[in-house]
C-alpha positions as CSV (number, residue, x, y, z in Angstrom):
1,M,38.0,-20.6,-57.4
2,K,38.2,-24.3,-56.5
3,K,35.3,-23.9,-54.2
4,I,33.2,-22.3,-56.9
5,L,34.1,-25.0,-59.4
6,S,33.3,-27.7,-56.8
7,T,30.0,-26.1,-56.0
8,T,29.2,-25.8,-59.7
9,A,30.1,-29.4,-60.3
10,I,27.8,-30.6,-57.4
11,A,24.9,-28.5,-58.6
12,G,25.4,-29.7,-62.1
13,S,25.4,-33.3,-60.9
14,L,22.2,-32.8,-59.0
15,C,20.6,-31.3,-62.1
16,L,21.7,-34.2,-64.2
17,L,20.4,-36.6,-61.6
18,G,17.0,-34.8,-61.7
19,T,17.0,-34.8,-65.5
20,S,17.7,-38.6,-65.6
21,V,14.9,-39.2,-63.2
22,F,12.5,-37.3,-65.4
23,A,13.9,-39.0,-68.5
24,Q,13.3,-42.5,-67.0
25,F,9.5,-42.0,-66.8
26,S,8.8,-39.5,-69.6
27,G,7.9,-40.1,-73.2
28,P,6.0,-42.8,-75.2
29,Y,5.9,-46.4,-74.1
30,A,4.3,-49.7,-75.0
31,G,4.0,-53.0,-73.2
32,V,2.3,-56.4,-72.9
33,S,0.5,-57.5,-69.7
34,V,-0.8,-60.8,-68.3
35,S,-3.3,-60.9,-65.5
36,A,-4.9,-63.4,-63.1
37,A,-8.5,-62.1,-63.1
38,G,-11.6,-62.9,-61.0
39,F,-15.1,-62.1,-62.2
40,S,-18.2,-61.8,-60.1
41,T,-21.8,-60.7,-60.5
42,Q,-25.3,-61.2,-59.0
43,A,-27.2,-63.0,-61.8
44,S,-31.0,-63.3,-61.9
45,K,-33.7,-64.6,-64.2
46,T,-37.3,-63.5,-64.0
47,N,-40.4,-64.7,-65.9
48,S,-43.3,-62.5,-66.9
49,N,-45.7,-65.4,-66.8
50,T,-46.6,-66.1,-63.2
51,G,-48.0,-69.5,-64.2
52,S,-44.5,-70.7,-65.1
53,T,-41.6,-71.8,-63.1
54,G,-38.0,-70.9,-63.9
55,S,-37.2,-67.7,-62.0
56,G,-34.1,-67.7,-59.9
57,E,-31.0,-65.8,-58.9
58,G,-27.6,-66.2,-57.3
59,P,-24.0,-65.2,-57.4
60,V,-21.8,-66.1,-60.3
61,G,-18.0,-66.1,-60.1
62,A,-15.1,-67.2,-62.4
63,T,-11.3,-66.9,-62.5
64,F,-9.3,-66.8,-65.7
65,P,-6.1,-65.5,-67.2
66,L,-6.0,-62.3,-69.4
67,A,-3.5,-60.8,-71.8
68,A,-3.5,-57.2,-73.0
69,L,-1.6,-54.6,-75.0
70,D,-0.8,-51.3,-73.4
71,I,0.4,-48.0,-75.0
72,G,0.7,-44.5,-73.6
73,Y,2.6,-41.3,-73.2
74,S,4.1,-40.0,-69.9
75,F,4.6,-36.3,-69.2
76,A,6.9,-34.8,-66.5
77,A,4.6,-32.9,-64.1
78,G,7.1,-31.7,-61.5
79,K,10.0,-33.0,-59.5
80,G,9.6,-36.7,-59.2
81,V,6.1,-36.7,-60.6
82,S,4.9,-37.7,-64.0
83,V,1.4,-38.3,-65.5
84,A,0.6,-40.8,-68.2
85,L,-2.3,-41.0,-70.6
86,G,-2.8,-44.4,-72.1
87,A,-5.0,-47.1,-73.5
88,T,-5.2,-50.9,-72.9
89,Y,-6.7,-53.4,-75.3
90,T,-7.6,-57.0,-74.5
91,P,-7.9,-59.0,-77.7
92,L,-9.2,-62.2,-76.0
93,K,-12.8,-63.1,-75.6
94,A,-14.7,-65.0,-72.8
95,D,-17.7,-67.3,-73.3
96,F,-20.2,-68.1,-70.6
97,D,-22.7,-71.0,-71.3
98,G,-25.7,-72.0,-69.3
99,R,-29.1,-73.7,-69.6
100,T,-31.0,-70.6,-68.7
101,N,-34.4,-71.4,-70.3
102,D,-36.0,-74.2,-68.2
103,T,-38.8,-76.4,-69.4
104,N,-42.0,-74.8,-68.1
105,T,-45.5,-76.1,-67.7
106,E,-48.4,-73.7,-67.6
107,T,-50.7,-73.8,-64.5
108,G,-53.6,-76.0,-65.3
109,G,-52.2,-77.2,-68.6
110,S,-49.7,-79.5,-70.2
111,G,-47.9,-77.1,-72.6
112,T,-44.1,-77.0,-72.2
113,R,-41.4,-74.8,-73.6
114,T,-38.2,-76.3,-75.1
115,N,-34.9,-76.1,-73.4
116,T,-32.3,-73.9,-75.0
117,T,-28.8,-72.9,-74.1
118,N,-27.9,-69.3,-73.9
119,K,-24.3,-68.4,-74.7
120,F,-22.9,-65.0,-73.6
121,E,-19.7,-63.7,-75.2
122,V,-17.6,-60.8,-74.0
123,K,-14.8,-59.5,-76.3
124,N,-12.9,-56.4,-77.5
125,S,-12.4,-54.9,-74.1
126,Y,-10.5,-51.7,-74.0
127,S,-9.7,-49.1,-71.4
128,I,-8.4,-45.5,-71.4
129,Y,-6.6,-44.3,-68.3
130,L,-4.9,-41.5,-66.5
131,A,-2.0,-42.5,-64.3
132,P,0.1,-40.2,-62.1
133,S,3.4,-41.7,-60.9
134,F,5.5,-40.7,-58.0
135,E,9.2,-41.6,-58.2
136,I,10.9,-43.4,-55.4
137,N,14.3,-43.2,-57.0
138,K,15.7,-43.0,-60.5
139,D,14.6,-46.5,-61.3
140,A,11.3,-47.0,-59.6
141,A,7.9,-45.2,-59.1
142,V,4.6,-45.8,-57.5
143,I,1.7,-45.6,-59.9
144,A,-2.0,-44.8,-59.2
145,K,-4.3,-45.3,-62.2
146,V,-8.0,-44.4,-62.9
147,H,-9.6,-45.9,-66.0
148,Y,-12.8,-46.1,-68.0
149,T,-13.5,-49.4,-69.8
150,E,-15.9,-50.9,-72.4
151,A,-16.4,-54.4,-73.8
152,D,-18.7,-55.8,-76.5
153,V,-21.3,-58.3,-75.2
154,S,-23.5,-60.6,-77.3
155,A,-25.8,-63.5,-76.5
156,T,-27.4,-66.4,-78.4
157,N,-31.1,-67.5,-78.1
158,V,-32.3,-64.1,-76.9
159,T,-34.8,-61.6,-78.3
160,T,-33.1,-58.4,-77.0
161,Q,-29.3,-58.3,-76.9
162,P,-27.6,-57.1,-73.8
163,G,-25.9,-53.7,-73.9
164,D,-22.1,-53.2,-73.9
165,L,-20.2,-53.6,-70.6
166,K,-19.2,-50.1,-69.4
167,G,-17.4,-49.4,-66.2
168,Y,-14.9,-47.5,-64.2
169,G,-12.0,-48.6,-62.0
170,G,-8.6,-48.0,-60.7
171,S,-5.3,-49.7,-59.8
172,L,-2.2,-49.2,-57.7
173,G,1.2,-50.5,-58.6
174,L,4.9,-50.2,-58.9
175,R,7.0,-49.6,-62.0
176,V,10.7,-50.6,-62.0
177,M,13.2,-49.8,-64.8
178,L,15.0,-53.0,-65.8
179,T,17.3,-51.2,-68.2
180,K,17.5,-47.6,-69.6
181,D,14.3,-48.3,-71.6
182,A,12.8,-51.6,-70.5
183,F,10.5,-51.7,-67.5
184,M,8.3,-54.0,-65.4
185,Q,5.1,-53.0,-63.8
186,V,3.1,-54.9,-61.2
187,E,-0.4,-53.6,-60.1
188,A,-3.6,-54.6,-58.5
189,A,-6.7,-53.4,-60.5
190,Y,-10.4,-53.4,-59.9
191,T,-13.2,-52.6,-62.4
192,K,-16.9,-52.3,-61.7
193,Y,-19.3,-52.4,-64.6
194,D,-22.9,-51.2,-65.1
195,T,-25.7,-53.7,-64.9
196,V,-26.6,-55.5,-68.2
197,T,-29.8,-57.3,-69.2
198,A,-31.1,-59.4,-72.0
199,T,-34.6,-60.7,-72.7
200,Q,-36.0,-63.8,-74.4
201,V,-39.6,-64.1,-75.6
202,S,-41.1,-67.6,-76.1
203,T,-44.5,-68.9,-76.9
204,G,-45.9,-72.3,-75.7
205,S,-49.3,-73.9,-75.5
206,S,-51.6,-74.0,-72.5
207,N,-54.2,-76.7,-72.5
208,T,-57.0,-77.1,-70.0
209,P,-59.8,-79.8,-70.1
210,S,-62.5,-77.3,-70.8
211,S,-60.8,-75.3,-73.5
212,P,-58.8,-75.8,-76.7
213,P,-55.0,-75.2,-76.7
214,T,-54.1,-71.5,-76.5
215,A,-50.9,-69.7,-77.0
216,A,-49.1,-68.5,-73.9
217,T,-46.2,-66.0,-74.3
218,S,-43.5,-65.7,-71.7
219,T,-40.7,-63.1,-71.4
220,R,-37.7,-64.0,-69.5
221,T,-35.3,-61.3,-68.4
222,F,-31.7,-62.2,-67.7
223,T,-29.8,-59.7,-65.5
224,A,-26.1,-59.4,-64.5
225,K,-26.1,-56.9,-61.6
226,D,-23.0,-54.9,-60.9
227,P,-20.5,-57.2,-62.6
228,A,-16.9,-56.6,-61.5
229,I,-13.4,-57.8,-62.2
230,A,-10.4,-57.9,-59.9
231,E,-6.9,-58.4,-61.4
232,G,-3.4,-59.0,-60.4
233,R,-1.4,-57.7,-63.4
234,I,2.2,-57.8,-64.6
235,T,3.3,-55.6,-67.5
236,I,6.6,-55.8,-69.4
237,G,7.3,-52.9,-71.7
238,T,9.7,-50.3,-73.1
239,K,9.8,-46.6,-73.4
240,F,10.9,-44.9,-76.6
């Protein structure tokens, strides 16, 4: 009888341990994250008027901090495995300024175009993600995440606005329970976006000695090819 009771007690303890593991990483959660982010793209500017200067291209890079809000719900998907569905919203915005419209002189003439400054603004970034986690012990789990993301983009002094940033990415990280409900998560994330373009149409004058001034229209196309962001992210949150 003692052996039966002992065996039952051990089995019960193992079941409780398994339940606590599932409980640690199941249910709704919310958190706040901070990131060190690095942005890169291959930028180019082309001009439809072959008689004008001002075309060019080159890499663009920047590093900056980000803060975001994260919410989700995690489901138990087997022993030691859970799957989370969630969303991340970044309320901050980033501005990029540059003198991208050079003064141009038409071939054989003296007409010029006025310098203007183009300002590109990225804001309201959000992601939706699927994140399976694999528990190491009752307090820690490895997390792999895949996500889809979008952000609003606008620009000044352009004729055709760029489209929204849309992209896909993933991350790999570790979640550790600090208390019964509070957790900390560290992860490395990468997002690659689709190419975005904007155009600017301007009209100047072309003047040659043998003819009166005539209008010359030039269309500049600004392109950010394959923009991408790499992040080192820390999230502090709680499950409910």
